[in-house]
C-alpha positions as CSV (number, residue, x, y, z in Angstrom):
1,M,-1.3,-0.5,1.6
2,F,-1.7,-1.5,5.2
3,D,-3.4,0.2,8.2
4,I,-0.7,0.6,10.9
5,R,-3.5,0.1,13.5
6,W,-4.2,-3.3,12.0
7,I,-0.5,-4.2,12.2
8,R,-0.3,-3.1,15.9
9,E,-3.3,-5.3,16.7
10,N,-2.1,-8.3,14.5
11,P,1.7,-8.3,14.4
12,E,2.0,-12.1,14.3
13,A,-0.5,-12.5,11.5
14,F,1.2,-9.7,9.6
15,D,4.7,-11.2,9.9
16,K,3.4,-14.7,9.1
17,G,1.9,-13.4,5.9
18,L,5.1,-11.6,5.0
19,A,7.1,-14.9,5.6
20,R,4.8,-16.7,3.1
21,R,5.8,-14.0,0.7
22,G,9.5,-14.7,1.4
23,L,10.0,-11.5,3.4
24,Q,11.5,-10.9,6.8
25,P,9.3,-9.8,9.8
26,L,8.6,-6.1,9.7
27,S,5.9,-5.5,12.4
28,Q,8.3,-4.5,15.2
29,G,10.1,-1.9,13.1
30,L,6.8,-0.5,11.9
31,I,5.3,-0.4,15.4
32,A,8.4,1.3,16.8
33,L,8.2,3.9,14.1
34,D,4.5,4.4,14.9
35,E,5.4,4.7,18.6
36,K,7.8,7.4,17.7
37,R,5.1,9.2,15.7
38,R,2.6,8.8,18.6
39,A,5.1,10.1,21.2
40,H,5.9,13.1,19.1
41,T,2.2,13.8,18.6
42,G,1.7,13.6,22.4
43,K,4.5,16.2,22.9
44,V,3.0,18.5,20.3
45,Q,-0.4,18.2,22.0
46,E,1.1,19.0,25.4
47,A,3.0,21.9,24.0
48,Q,-0.2,23.3,22.4
49,Q,-2.1,23.0,25.6
50,R,0.6,24.6,27.6
51,R,0.9,27.5,25.1
52,N,-2.8,28.1,25.3
53,A,-2.8,28.0,29.1
54,A,0.3,30.3,29.3
55,S,-1.3,32.8,27.0
56,K,-4.2,33.1,29.3
57,E,-1.9,33.4,32.3
58,I,-0.1,36.3,30.7
59,G,-3.4,38.2,30.6
60,Q,-4.0,37.4,34.2
61,A,-0.5,38.4,35.3
62,M,-0.8,41.7,33.4
63,G,-4.2,42.3,35.0
64,Q,-2.6,41.8,38.4
65,G,0.4,44.1,37.6
66,D,2.9,41.2,37.9
67,T,5.0,42.2,34.9
68,E,7.9,39.9,35.9
69,K,5.7,36.8,35.8
70,A,4.1,38.1,32.5
71,E,7.6,38.4,30.9
72,K,8.5,34.9,32.0
73,L,5.3,33.5,30.5
74,K,5.9,35.4,27.3
75,A,9.3,33.9,27.0
76,E,7.8,30.4,27.7
77,V,5.2,31.0,25.0
78,A,7.9,32.1,22.5
79,G,9.9,28.9,23.2
80,L,6.7,26.8,22.7
81,K,6.0,28.5,19.4
82,T,9.5,27.8,18.2
83,F,9.2,24.1,19.3
84,L,5.8,23.8,17.6
85,G,7.1,25.3,14.4
86,E,9.9,22.8,14.3
87,A,7.6,20.0,15.4
88,E,5.5,20.3,12.2
89,D,8.6,19.5,10.1
90,I,9.5,16.6,12.4
91,E,6.0,15.2,12.3
92,R,5.9,15.5,8.5
93,R,9.2,13.6,8.3
94,I,8.1,10.8,10.7
95,N,4.7,10.4,8.8
96,E,6.5,10.3,5.5
97,E,9.0,7.7,6.8
98,L,6.1,5.5,8.0
99,K,4.2,6.0,4.8
100,S,7.2,5.2,2.7
101,A,7.8,2.0,4.7
102,L,4.2,0.8,4.4
103,E,3.7,1.6,0.7
104,V,6.3,-0.8,-0.6
105,I,5.0,-3.9,1.4
106,P,3.1,-6.4,-0.8
107,N,-0.4,-7.6,0.0
108,L,-0.7,-10.6,2.3
109,P,-1.9,-13.9,0.7
110,L,-5.2,-15.6,1.6
111,D,-4.9,-18.8,3.6
112,D,-5.8,-21.0,0.7
113,V,-3.0,-19.7,-1.6
114,P,-0.3,-22.3,-2.0
115,D,3.1,-21.6,-0.6
116,G,6.0,-21.4,-3.0
117,G,9.0,-19.3,-4.1
118,D,8.3,-19.1,-7.8
119,E,6.1,-20.4,-10.6
120,S,7.1,-24.0,-9.9
121,G,4.9,-23.7,-6.7
122,N,1.7,-22.9,-8.7
123,T,-1.0,-25.5,-8.6
124,L,-3.5,-26.7,-11.1
125,Y,-7.1,-25.5,-10.4
126,R,-8.8,-26.9,-13.5
127,E,-8.4,-27.7,-17.1
128,H,-10.6,-27.3,-20.2
129,G,-10.6,-29.2,-23.5
130,E,-7.9,-31.3,-25.2
131,K,-4.7,-30.5,-26.9
132,P,-5.3,-30.4,-30.7
133,E,-3.7,-33.0,-32.9
134,F,-1.9,-32.2,-36.1
135,A,-0.9,-34.4,-39.1
136,F,2.2,-32.1,-39.5
137,T,4.6,-30.4,-37.1
138,P,2.9,-27.2,-36.0
139,K,4.8,-24.0,-36.3
140,E,5.2,-21.0,-34.0
141,H,2.9,-18.0,-34.7
142,F,5.6,-16.0,-36.5
143,E,6.5,-18.9,-38.8
144,I,3.0,-19.5,-40.1
145,G,2.6,-18.5,-43.7
146,V,-0.2,-16.0,-43.3
147,A,1.6,-14.5,-40.2
148,E,4.9,-14.1,-42.0
149,S,3.3,-11.7,-44.4
150,G,1.2,-10.0,-41.7
151,M,3.7,-9.6,-38.9
152,D,6.4,-7.1,-39.8
153,F,9.1,-7.1,-37.1
154,D,11.8,-5.5,-39.3
155,N,9.9,-2.3,-40.0
156,A,8.7,-2.2,-36.4
157,A,12.3,-2.2,-35.3
158,K,13.1,0.6,-37.8
159,L,10.2,2.6,-36.4
160,S,10.5,1.9,-32.7
161,G,13.2,-0.6,-31.8
162,A,12.9,-4.1,-30.4
163,R,9.7,-5.7,-29.0
164,F,7.4,-4.0,-31.4
165,V,5.4,-5.3,-34.4
166,V,3.6,-3.9,-37.3
167,L,0.5,-6.0,-38.1
168,K,-0.9,-5.9,-41.7
169,G,-3.8,-7.1,-43.7
170,E,-5.7,-10.2,-42.5
171,I,-3.6,-10.5,-39.4
172,A,-4.4,-6.9,-38.4
173,K,-8.1,-7.6,-39.1
174,L,-8.0,-10.8,-37.0
175,E,-6.5,-8.9,-34.0
176,R,-9.2,-6.3,-34.3
177,A,-11.9,-9.0,-34.5
178,L,-10.6,-10.6,-31.4
179,G,-10.7,-7.4,-29.4
180,Q,-14.3,-6.6,-30.6
181,F,-15.5,-10.1,-29.9
182,M,-14.2,-9.9,-26.3
183,L,-15.7,-6.5,-25.7
184,D,-19.1,-7.6,-27.0
185,L,-19.0,-10.8,-24.9
186,H,-18.2,-9.0,-21.6
187,T,-20.6,-6.2,-22.1
188,E,-23.6,-8.0,-23.7
189,E,-23.4,-11.3,-21.8
190,H,-21.3,-10.7,-18.6
191,G,-22.7,-7.3,-17.6
192,Y,-19.6,-5.2,-17.7
193,T,-19.8,-1.5,-18.6
194,E,-17.5,-0.5,-21.5
195,V,-15.2,2.3,-20.6
196,A,-12.7,4.2,-22.9
197,P,-10.2,5.6,-20.4
198,P,-7.1,7.8,-20.9
199,L,-3.9,6.0,-21.7
200,L,-1.8,8.7,-20.0
201,V,-2.3,9.1,-16.2
202,N,-0.7,11.0,-13.3
203,D,1.4,9.9,-10.3
204,A,-1.6,9.6,-8.0
205,T,-3.3,7.2,-10.4
206,M,-0.3,5.0,-10.7
207,Y,0.1,5.1,-6.9
208,G,-3.5,4.1,-6.3
209,T,-3.2,0.7,-7.9
210,G,0.3,0.1,-6.6
211,Q,2.6,0.6,-9.6
212,L,4.3,3.5,-7.8
213,P,6.6,3.9,-6.1
214,K,8.1,0.4,-6.3
215,F,7.7,-0.5,-10.0
216,A,8.6,2.8,-11.8
217,E,11.3,1.0,-13.9
218,D,8.6,-1.2,-15.4
219,L,6.7,1.9,-16.8
220,F,7.1,4.4,-19.5
221,R,7.0,8.1,-18.5
222,T,6.4,11.1,-20.7
223,T,8.3,14.4,-20.7
224,D,5.4,16.1,-18.9
225,E,5.6,13.6,-16.1
226,R,2.6,11.5,-17.0
227,W,2.7,7.7,-17.3
228,L,1.6,5.4,-20.1
229,I,-0.7,2.8,-18.6
230,P,0.7,-0.8,-18.2
231,T,-2.9,-2.0,-18.1
232,A,-6.4,-0.5,-18.1
233,E,-6.7,-1.7,-14.5
234,V,-4.9,1.5,-13.6
235,P,-7.5,4.1,-14.8
236,L,-10.5,1.9,-14.3
237,T,-9.8,1.1,-10.7
238,N,-8.9,4.8,-10.0
239,L,-12.4,5.9,-11.1
240,V,-13.5,5.4,-7.5
241,R,-10.4,7.1,-5.9
242,D,-11.4,9.6,-3.2
243,E,-15.1,8.6,-3.7
244,I,-17.8,7.2,-1.4
245,V,-20.2,4.9,-3.2
246,E,-23.4,3.4,-1.9
247,K,-23.4,-0.3,-1.1
248,K,-26.5,-0.8,-3.3
249,D,-24.5,0.3,-6.3
250,L,-21.9,-2.5,-5.9
251,P,-20.6,-4.4,-7.6
252,M,-19.3,-2.1,-10.2
253,R,-18.0,-4.0,-13.3
254,M,-16.0,-2.3,-16.0
255,T,-14.2,-3.4,-19.1
256,A,-11.9,-1.6,-21.6
257,L,-10.0,-2.5,-24.7
258,T,-6.8,-0.4,-24.6
259,F,-3.2,-0.3,-25.7
260,C,-0.9,-1.2,-22.8
261,F,2.7,-0.2,-22.4
262,R,5.4,-2.0,-20.4
263,S,9.2,-1.6,-20.4
264,E,9.8,-5.3,-19.7
265,A,12.8,-4.2,-17.6
266,G,13.2,-7.6,-16.0
267,S,12.7,-9.6,-19.2
268,A,16.0,-9.1,-21.0
269,G,16.6,-12.1,-23.3
270,R,13.2,-13.7,-22.7
271,D,10.7,-14.3,-25.6
272,T,12.7,-12.1,-28.0
273,R,11.1,-13.7,-31.1
274,G,7.6,-13.1,-32.1
275,M,4.8,-11.3,-30.3
276,L,4.7,-12.9,-26.9
277,R,6.4,-10.1,-25.0
278,Q,6.0,-6.6,-26.4
279,H,6.4,-3.1,-25.2
280,Q,3.0,-2.2,-26.7
281,F,0.0,-4.5,-26.9
282,N,-3.8,-4.6,-26.8
283,K,-5.7,-6.1,-23.9
284,V,-9.3,-6.3,-22.8
285,E,-9.3,-5.6,-19.0
286,L,-11.9,-6.5,-16.5
287,V,-12.2,-4.6,-13.2
288,S,-14.7,-5.1,-10.4
289,I,-15.4,-2.9,-7.3
290,T,-17.2,-4.8,-4.6
291,D,-18.0,-4.8,-0.9
292,K,-15.9,-6.8,1.5
293,E,-18.4,-9.7,1.7
294,T,-18.6,-10.6,-1.9
295,S,-15.1,-10.1,-3.4
296,L,-14.1,-13.8,-3.3
297,D,-17.2,-14.8,-5.1
298,E,-16.5,-12.1,-7.6
299,L,-13.1,-13.5,-8.3
300,E,-14.6,-16.8,-9.3
301,R,-17.1,-15.0,-11.5
302,M,-14.4,-12.9,-13.2
303,L,-12.3,-16.0,-13.8
304,S,-15.3,-17.7,-15.5
305,C,-15.8,-14.6,-17.7
306,A,-12.2,-14.7,-18.9
307,E,-12.4,-18.5,-19.4
308,K,-15.5,-18.0,-21.6
309,T,-13.4,-16.2,-24.3
310,L,-11.2,-19.3,-24.7
311,Q,-14.1,-21.7,-24.6
312,L,-16.0,-20.0,-27.4
313,L,-12.8,-20.0,-29.4
314,G,-12.4,-23.7,-28.9
315,L,-9.0,-23.4,-27.2
316,H,-7.4,-25.8,-24.8
317,Y,-6.2,-24.2,-21.5
318,R,-5.6,-24.7,-17.9
319,V,-6.2,-22.5,-14.8
320,M,-3.4,-22.3,-12.3
321,T,-3.6,-20.9,-8.7
322,L,-0.5,-18.8,-8.2
323,C,1.7,-19.5,-5.2
324,T,2.8,-16.9,-2.7
325,G,6.1,-16.3,-4.5
326,D,4.5,-15.8,-8.0
327,M,1.6,-13.4,-7.1
328,G,1.6,-9.7,-8.0
329,F,2.3,-7.0,-5.5
330,G,-1.3,-6.0,-4.8
331,A,-2.9,-9.4,-5.0
332,R,-4.3,-11.6,-2.2
333,K,-5.1,-14.5,-4.6
334,T,-4.5,-14.9,-8.3
335,Y,-5.6,-17.3,-11.0
336,D,-3.6,-17.5,-14.2
337,I,-5.2,-18.9,-17.4
338,E,-2.6,-20.6,-19.5
339,V,-3.5,-21.4,-23.1
340,W,-1.9,-24.2,-25.0
341,L,0.4,-23.1,-27.9
342,P,1.2,-26.1,-30.1
343,G,3.9,-24.3,-32.0
344,Q,5.8,-23.8,-28.7
345,D,4.6,-27.2,-27.3
346,S,3.8,-25.4,-24.0
347,Y,1.3,-23.5,-22.0
348,R,1.6,-19.7,-21.8
349,E,-0.2,-17.2,-19.6
350,I,-3.0,-15.4,-21.4
351,S,-5.0,-14.0,-18.4
352,S,-4.5,-13.2,-14.7
353,C,-7.5,-12.6,-12.4
354,S,-6.7,-11.2,-8.9
355,V,-8.5,-10.1,-5.8
356,C,-6.8,-7.3,-3.9
357,G,-9.1,-6.9,-0.9
358,D,-9.0,-3.4,0.4
359,F,-5.2,-3.1,-0.4
360,Q,-5.7,-0.7,-3.3
361,A,-8.7,1.0,-1.8
362,R,-6.6,2.2,1.2
363,R,-4.1,3.8,-1.2
364,M,-7.0,5.4,-3.2
365,N,-9.2,6.3,-0.2
366,A,-12.0,4.5,-2.0
367,R,-15.0,3.7,0.3
368,Y,-18.6,2.7,0.3
369,R,-21.4,3.5,2.7
370,E,-22.9,0.5,4.5
371,E,-26.6,-0.1,4.5
372,D,-27.0,1.6,7.9
373,G,-26.3,4.9,6.1
374,K,-23.5,5.8,8.5
375,T,-20.6,3.2,8.5
376,L,-17.9,3.7,5.8
377,S,-15.8,0.7,4.7
378,H,-13.1,0.4,2.1
379,V,-14.2,-1.2,-1.2
380,H,-12.6,-4.4,-2.4
381,T,-11.0,-4.3,-5.9
382,L,-10.4,-7.0,-8.5
383,N,-8.8,-7.0,-11.9
384,G,-8.3,-9.5,-14.7
385,S,-7.4,-9.9,-18.3
386,G,-10.4,-10.7,-20.4
387,V,-8.0,-11.4,-22.2
388,A,-4.7,-10.3,-23.7
389,V,-5.5,-9.7,-27.4
390,G,-2.0,-10.2,-28.8
391,R,-1.6,-13.5,-27.0
392,M,-5.0,-14.6,-28.1
393,L,-4.0,-13.8,-31.7
394,I,-1.0,-16.1,-31.2
395,A,-3.2,-18.8,-29.8
396,V,-5.7,-18.7,-32.7
397,L,-2.9,-18.7,-35.3
398,E,-1.1,-21.7,-33.7
399,N,-4.1,-23.8,-32.9
400,Y,-6.0,-23.2,-36.1
401,Q,-3.0,-23.4,-38.5
402,Q,-3.1,-25.6,-41.6
403,E,-0.2,-27.3,-43.3
404,D,-0.2,-24.9,-46.3
405,G,0.3,-21.9,-44.0
406,S,-3.3,-20.8,-44.0
407,V,-5.4,-20.4,-40.8
408,R,-9.0,-21.4,-40.1
409,I,-11.1,-18.8,-38.4
410,P,-13.1,-20.0,-35.3
411,E,-16.8,-19.9,-36.0
412,I,-17.5,-17.3,-33.3
413,L,-15.1,-14.9,-35.0
414,Q,-16.3,-15.3,-38.6
415,P,-19.0,-12.5,-38.4
416,Y,-16.2,-10.2,-37.2
417,M,-14.1,-11.2,-40.2
418,G,-16.7,-10.5,-42.9
419,G,-17.7,-14.2,-43.0
420,R,-14.2,-15.4,-43.8
421,R,-13.6,-19.0,-42.7
422,V,-9.9,-19.1,-43.7
423,I,-7.2,-16.5,-44.1
424,G,-4.0,-16.9,-46.0
425,K,-5.6,-18.3,-49.1
426,T,-7.2,-16.6,-52.1
427,K,-9.9,-19.2,-52.1
428,E,-11.4,-21.0,-49.2
429,A,-11.2,-24.7,-49.0
């Protein structure tokens, strides 16, 4: 969310950033609304001052026996009181109008973010490994023998409807192993603190990270007006809402393995087969809270932490820098990690790492105290997938599949699988 004072001081930079996002200039309309607010505030202050002065003059007139003047002053004070009472409602409406206009404007991209209208404008940042070669035609994850018995879409549809899956047996264990492996990696090697947050949150929490009010249709809401989290970014980032932290305690790095819930309102007809796009899925999330000087370095660090999960699993992937038209609402810069899926013969997103600057912090009123002990600054927030567990399950199945329908287990996962090296066969080769 933007500070209207910054927009007043930087209207050209603001409109230029919006143009890169494909939006029309908004600075003049916002500034005009702010002028209206300021003018009304000035009238209120003048009325309050005059009311106070007139009240004193009433006493003076009464003391001098000038009842006529006193009555006129009383009438004036009564009129001012009526105006001030009405002015409170007017001020509230103007403030809400300005707030409503500001809260739906996306963050501005950093200068080094490539321009573009959609994913075709994304650029390659780096690539890791080589595509695997197969002596047979690789299958998609839901066609692999072991997966066919371990992914039950029919019963999931019976229980819940489309875009759900019931995982069974070795496949369920493999998904659990992947989540535990990622948590251990990020907590033991990367220095993140594990958090187990609530999966149900209130309006203020969704507002703080930017899901509300603009993206309500992408969310699931309960009958008691709570929301199911679309990602653990939401509760983790909001832990600093309305807080003042000390600069010496930054960066704060947190990770969580949670279920995530998304309505996929804009994805009708896309990825309807298999597990790629589900209403409910597991994800390991990474969140960092930093000062304003180190947030860009933290983005590179977070990206490397997410990449490490794929490297240890021996998976080929590429990192893309998202263009201005493909970034999320709150991001200033985003990297996507796209893993190679041989069954689909394509790259698919498995992680996004974004820096938001102080955009979310202003919505959350999250600040830190500078080293001088007096100055308060808004924190910078970052979030990333470390990574999506369901999509990593797909990647392991497709990249490690064997012609007979069994799947080799990457060495790093074998301790989490009870030492198993292959699943889908009664005896290991």
